[in-house]
C-alpha positions as CSV (number, residue, x, y, z in Angstrom):
1,M,0.0,0.0,0.0
2,S,1.3,3.5,-0.8
3,I,-0.2,5.3,2.2
4,E,-1.2,3.8,5.6
5,V,-2.8,6.1,8.1
6,S,-3.4,4.6,11.6
7,G,-5.1,6.0,14.6
8,L,-4.6,9.7,13.7
9,N,-5.9,12.2,16.2
10,K,-5.6,16.0,16.0
11,K,-7.0,18.9,18.0
12,F,-6.6,22.6,17.6
13,G,-7.4,23.8,21.1
14,D,-10.8,22.4,22.0
15,F,-11.7,21.7,18.3
16,V,-11.3,18.0,17.3
17,A,-10.0,18.1,13.7
18,L,-9.4,14.3,13.4
19,D,-10.8,11.6,15.6
20,D,-9.1,8.1,15.3
21,V,-8.7,8.2,11.5
22,N,-7.6,5.0,9.8
23,V,-7.2,5.0,6.0
24,T,-5.3,2.9,3.5
25,I,-4.6,4.3,0.1
26,P,-3.4,1.8,-2.6
27,T,-0.4,2.5,-4.8
28,G,-1.2,4.2,-8.1
29,Q,-4.7,5.1,-7.2
30,L,-6.5,8.4,-7.5
31,T,-8.3,8.9,-4.1
32,A,-10.6,11.8,-3.1
33,L,-11.0,13.0,0.4
34,L,-14.5,14.3,0.4
35,G,-16.5,16.1,3.0
36,P,-18.0,19.4,4.2
37,S,-15.9,22.4,5.1
38,G,-14.2,22.0,8.4
39,G,-14.7,18.2,8.3
40,G,-11.0,17.4,8.6
41,K,-10.0,16.4,5.1
42,S,-7.4,19.2,4.5
43,T,-5.9,18.5,8.0
44,L,-5.5,14.8,7.1
45,L,-3.8,15.8,3.8
46,R,-1.4,18.2,5.5
47,I,-0.5,15.5,8.1
48,I,0.3,13.1,5.3
49,A,2.4,15.8,3.6
50,G,4.3,16.6,6.8
51,L,2.9,20.2,7.0
52,E,1.0,19.4,10.2
53,K,1.8,17.0,13.0
54,A,-0.8,14.7,14.5
55,D,-1.2,14.5,18.2
56,T,-1.2,10.7,18.1
57,G,-1.1,8.1,15.3
58,T,1.2,7.1,12.5
59,V,1.7,7.7,8.8
60,D,3.5,5.2,6.5
61,I,4.4,6.2,2.9
62,E,5.6,3.4,0.6
63,G,6.4,1.2,3.6
64,V,8.4,3.8,5.4
65,D,7.3,5.3,8.8
66,A,7.0,9.0,7.8
67,T,5.3,10.0,11.1
68,N,8.2,12.1,12.3
69,L,9.9,12.8,8.9
70,P,10.0,16.5,7.8
71,A,8.0,17.3,4.6
72,Q,11.1,17.6,2.4
73,K,12.1,14.0,3.2
74,R,8.7,12.4,2.4
75,N,9.0,12.5,-1.4
76,V,5.5,14.0,-1.8
77,G,4.4,16.6,-4.3
78,F,1.9,19.1,-2.9
79,V,-0.4,21.5,-4.9
80,F,-2.3,24.2,-3.1
81,Q,-5.6,25.8,-4.1
82,H,-3.9,29.1,-4.7
83,Y,-0.9,27.7,-6.7
84,A,1.9,29.2,-4.5
85,V,3.9,29.9,-7.7
86,F,7.1,32.1,-7.9
87,K,5.7,35.2,-9.6
88,H,9.1,36.5,-10.8
89,M,10.0,33.2,-12.5
90,T,9.0,32.0,-15.9
91,V,6.8,28.9,-16.3
92,A,9.8,26.8,-17.2
93,K,11.8,28.1,-14.2
94,N,8.9,27.4,-11.9
95,V,8.7,23.8,-13.1
96,A,12.5,23.4,-12.9
97,F,12.8,24.8,-9.3
98,G,12.6,21.6,-7.4
99,L,15.1,19.9,-9.7
100,E,17.6,22.8,-9.4
101,I,17.6,22.9,-5.6
102,R,18.4,19.1,-5.8
103,K,21.3,20.1,-8.0
104,R,20.3,17.8,-10.9
105,P,22.4,18.1,-14.1
106,K,21.3,21.0,-16.4
107,D,20.6,18.6,-19.4
108,E,18.4,16.4,-17.2
109,I,16.5,19.5,-15.9
110,A,15.9,20.8,-19.4
111,H,14.7,17.4,-20.6
112,R,12.4,16.9,-17.7
113,V,10.9,20.4,-17.9
114,D,10.3,20.0,-21.6
115,E,8.7,16.6,-21.1
116,L,6.4,18.0,-18.3
117,L,5.3,21.1,-20.2
118,K,4.3,18.9,-23.1
119,L,2.4,16.7,-20.7
120,V,0.4,19.6,-19.3
121,H,0.1,21.4,-22.7
122,L,2.1,24.4,-21.7
123,S,5.1,24.1,-24.0
124,Q,4.2,27.3,-25.9
125,F,4.1,29.3,-22.6
126,A,7.5,28.2,-21.2
127,H,8.9,31.7,-21.2
128,R,5.9,33.5,-19.9
129,L,5.4,34.7,-16.3
130,P,2.6,33.2,-14.2
131,S,0.7,36.5,-14.4
132,Q,0.4,36.0,-18.1
133,L,-1.4,32.7,-17.7
134,S,-5.1,32.0,-17.1
135,G,-6.1,30.4,-13.8
136,G,-6.4,27.0,-15.4
137,Q,-3.0,27.3,-17.0
138,R,-1.4,28.3,-13.7
139,Q,-2.9,25.3,-12.0
140,R,-1.5,23.0,-14.7
141,M,1.9,24.7,-14.2
142,A,1.7,24.0,-10.4
143,L,0.9,20.3,-11.1
144,A,3.9,20.1,-13.5
145,R,6.2,21.6,-10.9
146,A,4.9,19.1,-8.3
147,L,5.5,16.2,-10.7
148,A,9.0,17.4,-11.7
149,V,10.8,15.7,-8.7
150,E,9.0,12.4,-9.4
151,P,7.2,12.2,-6.1
152,S,5.9,8.8,-4.9
153,V,2.7,10.6,-3.8
154,L,1.0,13.6,-5.2
155,L,-1.3,15.6,-2.8
156,L,-3.8,18.2,-4.1
157,D,-5.7,20.5,-1.7
158,E,-8.8,21.7,-3.4
159,P,-6.8,22.2,-6.5
160,F,-9.6,23.7,-8.6
161,G,-11.5,25.5,-5.9
162,A,-10.5,29.0,-7.0
163,L,-11.6,28.5,-10.6
164,D,-14.9,29.0,-12.3
165,A,-17.3,26.0,-13.0
166,K,-16.4,25.6,-16.7
167,V,-12.6,25.6,-16.1
168,R,-13.1,23.2,-13.1
169,K,-14.9,20.7,-15.3
170,E,-12.1,20.9,-18.0
171,L,-9.3,20.5,-15.4
172,R,-10.9,17.6,-13.6
173,D,-11.2,15.8,-16.9
174,W,-7.6,16.6,-17.6
175,L,-6.5,15.4,-14.2
176,R,-8.1,12.0,-14.7
177,R,-6.3,11.7,-18.1
178,L,-3.0,12.9,-16.6
179,H,-3.2,10.4,-13.7
180,D,-3.9,7.6,-16.2
181,D,-0.7,8.6,-18.0
182,V,1.7,9.0,-15.1
183,H,0.1,6.6,-12.5
184,V,1.5,8.4,-9.5
185,T,-0.5,7.8,-6.3
186,T,-2.7,10.8,-6.0
187,V,-4.8,12.1,-3.1
188,F,-7.0,15.2,-3.6
189,V,-9.2,17.1,-1.3
190,T,-12.6,18.3,-2.5
191,H,-16.0,19.3,-1.1
192,D,-17.5,18.9,-4.7
193,Q,-19.4,15.6,-4.8
194,E,-19.6,15.6,-8.6
195,E,-15.9,16.1,-8.8
196,A,-15.1,13.2,-6.5
197,L,-17.6,10.9,-8.2
198,E,-16.3,11.7,-11.7
199,V,-12.6,11.6,-11.1
200,A,-11.7,9.3,-8.2
201,D,-11.0,5.6,-8.1
202,E,-11.9,5.6,-4.4
203,I,-13.5,8.2,-2.1
204,V,-12.9,8.7,1.6
205,V,-15.9,10.5,3.1
206,I,-14.9,12.6,6.2
207,N,-17.2,14.4,8.5
208,E,-16.5,16.0,11.8
209,G,-13.1,14.5,11.9
210,R,-14.2,10.9,11.4
211,V,-14.2,8.6,8.4
212,E,-17.8,7.9,7.5
213,Q,-17.2,5.5,4.6
214,V,-14.5,4.4,2.1
215,G,-15.4,2.9,-1.3
216,T,-15.6,3.4,-5.0
217,P,-17.9,6.1,-6.3
218,D,-20.5,3.4,-7.3
219,Q,-20.3,1.8,-3.8
220,L,-20.8,5.0,-2.0
221,Y,-23.7,6.2,-4.2
222,D,-25.5,2.8,-4.3
223,E,-24.6,1.5,-0.9
224,P,-24.2,4.4,1.5
225,A,-23.2,3.5,5.0
226,N,-25.5,6.0,6.6
227,D,-27.9,8.9,6.0
228,F,-25.0,11.4,6.0
229,V,-23.1,9.7,3.2
230,M,-26.3,9.3,1.2
231,S,-27.3,12.9,1.6
232,F,-23.8,14.3,0.9
233,L,-23.4,12.3,-2.4
234,G,-26.6,13.4,-4.0
235,E,-30.1,14.7,-3.6
236,V,-32.1,13.0,-0.9
237,T,-35.7,13.1,0.2
238,H,-37.7,11.3,2.9
239,L,-40.7,9.0,2.6
240,G,-42.0,7.4,5.7
241,G,-39.1,6.2,7.8
242,V,-36.4,6.1,5.1
243,S,-34.2,8.3,3.1
244,L,-34.0,7.7,-0.7
245,R,-33.3,9.6,-3.9
246,P,-36.1,11.5,-5.6
247,H,-35.7,9.5,-8.9
248,D,-36.1,6.3,-6.9
249,I,-39.8,6.9,-6.1
250,E,-42.7,5.3,-8.0
251,L,-45.5,7.8,-8.5
252,E,-49.0,6.7,-9.6
253,V,-52.4,8.4,-9.6
254,A,-54.1,5.3,-8.1
255,P,-53.0,3.1,-5.1
256,S,-51.8,0.3,-7.3
257,L,-49.0,-1.0,-4.9
258,A,-49.3,-2.2,-1.3
259,G,-47.8,0.2,1.1
260,S,-48.2,3.3,-1.1
261,V,-48.4,6.6,0.7
262,E,-51.0,9.1,-0.4
263,G,-50.2,12.7,-1.1
264,T,-51.0,15.9,-3.0
265,V,-48.8,17.6,-5.5
266,S,-48.1,21.0,-4.1
267,R,-45.5,22.1,-6.6
268,L,-44.5,21.0,-10.2
269,V,-41.6,22.4,-12.1
270,R,-40.3,21.2,-15.5
271,I,-36.6,21.3,-16.1
272,G,-35.7,20.0,-19.5
273,V,-36.8,16.3,-19.8
274,E,-37.4,16.1,-16.0
275,V,-40.4,17.1,-14.0
276,R,-39.7,17.8,-10.3
277,L,-42.6,17.6,-7.9
278,T,-43.1,18.3,-4.2
279,V,-45.7,16.0,-2.8
280,L,-47.3,16.6,0.7
281,T,-48.2,13.2,2.1
282,V,-50.9,12.3,4.6
283,D,-48.0,11.4,7.0
284,G,-46.8,15.1,7.0
285,D,-43.7,14.7,4.8
286,A,-42.9,17.0,1.9
287,V,-41.4,14.5,-0.5
288,S,-39.3,15.5,-3.6
289,V,-40.0,13.3,-6.6
290,V,-38.4,13.4,-10.1
291,V,-40.2,11.8,-13.1
292,T,-39.8,12.1,-16.8
293,R,-41.8,14.6,-18.8
294,A,-43.5,11.7,-20.6
295,H,-44.6,10.1,-17.3
296,A,-45.9,13.4,-16.0
297,R,-47.9,13.9,-19.2
298,A,-49.3,10.3,-19.2
299,Q,-50.4,10.7,-15.6
300,R,-51.8,14.2,-16.3
301,L,-50.0,15.5,-13.3
302,E,-50.6,19.1,-12.1
303,E,-50.6,21.0,-8.9
304,G,-53.4,19.7,-6.7
305,S,-53.3,16.1,-8.1
306,T,-53.7,13.3,-5.7
307,V,-50.9,10.7,-6.1
308,W,-49.5,7.6,-4.3
309,L,-45.8,7.1,-3.7
310,T,-43.8,3.9,-3.2
311,P,-40.0,3.3,-3.1
312,A,-39.0,1.9,-6.5
313,T,-37.8,-1.8,-6.8
314,G,-34.1,-1.8,-6.2
315,A,-34.0,1.7,-4.7
316,T,-31.2,2.6,-2.3
317,V,-32.8,3.4,1.0
318,V,-31.3,4.0,4.5
319,P,-33.0,4.6,7.8
320,R,-33.8,8.2,8.3
321,M,-31.7,10.0,10.9
322,A,-33.7,11.3,13.9
323,A,-33.9,15.0,14.1
324,V,-31.6,16.6,16.7
325,V,-33.5,18.6,19.2
């Protein structure tokens, strides 16, 4: 295994940032640390990098106990959200920096920089300053600089968080292709569920300093361990005593199935090919339901329609969390 985290605990004053965290990250895998702001994911990443020290617990990297090693001896590449580039250096000099301080031969540095700039599609910008690049180009430069020293692990802390939605989408597609080319063990922090589901081989869901669940995107979406994981990885509604997804509810205008719950359509909104409804049930729930436009037309649905709701066959359902008083 590339990274083995065991029994990590970390407090900042009275605030518990990590609470007995145990995570194994396989070699060559692209792993996302996913969770809400303040949940502990960036703290975990910084402890792996050696930029923070845990109160208790151990970190092994490539079979070596790195718990007390300084950051520069862990052979990890780190990319921050805000790039941390050298503004007075050209793109090529930024990428070469780590190799130069390691006193690598000039020919080797030139070859490696040329190779990496081609990999991140920045060859034509080699002699520009960072201020002359777009945000997406600066982030690609930061990734090339991190990869230059051939780290055993690449750590990315919300790498696309400062960029607009369109550039984020382009860069996460690019990151997936880049990882498939270089196969370096990569861990990235994000609070963007779609980003994690689309890019990662495996997702570690962290909340309030604890690991809620670890699994592939499909496992977490289809087999959530609890209500928190389910609600964090997609839209959730409540029907009776369970949580489930709005598209996993059968809606009919007659009680055709045993156990159907009666309700009234209080709101109906069409968004493209989908129709989104809010149904007020006789049990007092306001249930979100998503059906196709064709289904809504066939059932002649409109606000005020009486309908019956049932969890669809094969739907993912988890017990509903009790409200905190």
